[in-house]
N, C-alpha and C positions, 0 to 999 in steps of 0.2 A: 252507502259508499256515496250518492245520488244528493241525503240530506243536505238540506240546505245549511241547518244549524249547522250539523258537523264542520261542513266546509268555511262559514262563517267565523267560528271559532277555531280555526286551524286544530282541529282533532285527525285530517286528515290531508297531509302534504306530500308532492311529490320531493322524492327523493333518489340518486343514484344507488341502483344494484346493480354489483360487479360481477355475480353469477350471471345477471342474462345481460349485462352491457347496458341496461336503458332505466331509463329515469320510472319510477313505480310511483304508486300512490300507495302511502302506506300511514301507521300513527304517528298525530305531532307529537309534542312534549307537552303533559299537563300536569298540575297546572303549570298557565299562565302566568308570569309573577310578571308584574312592570318593572323594577329595576334589572334584572335579571331574567328576559323572557326565552333562552334557549331556543333553540334551534335543532334542525336533523340536516345532516351532511350528507347522510351515506345509510345503507342499510346494514351495513357488518362485513366481515370479511367474508369470501364468497365460498370458502370453506375453512370448518373448525382447524385451528392448529396452524392456519397460516401465516402467522405471525411470532410464530417462533422460537424461529433464529433468530429473530427482534429481539426480543425477549431475553434468550439465551446470551447472544454475545454483547447485546448496548447494556439493560438492567444487571445480569447476574454476572457479565463480564465474564464468560467463557469463550474459547476462542474457538473457529472452524471444525479444528481437528477435534476437540474437545466433544461440541456437539455431534460432528459425524460419531465418535467412535459412542457417544451413549445410544446414538440412532441406529448402531450397526448392532448392540450390545441388547437394543429394542427395550431399553430404561426409555428412551423417549419419540 
């Protein structure tokens, strides 16, 4: 973590981790491309499935009632 080469090449970069509600040091984007270098904005969702409702209602077009029914039935 303290290797100066890792830091110089942005192989370790700070980013937000919602699970611990603070910035952490984690892996950067490799390889770094000149035209589209990429970046790390966050560590990911705080728990698996935390975006399921957004996906089911937004991308799949299900209603909130349909999502609740599937959840109650143990499907999701």
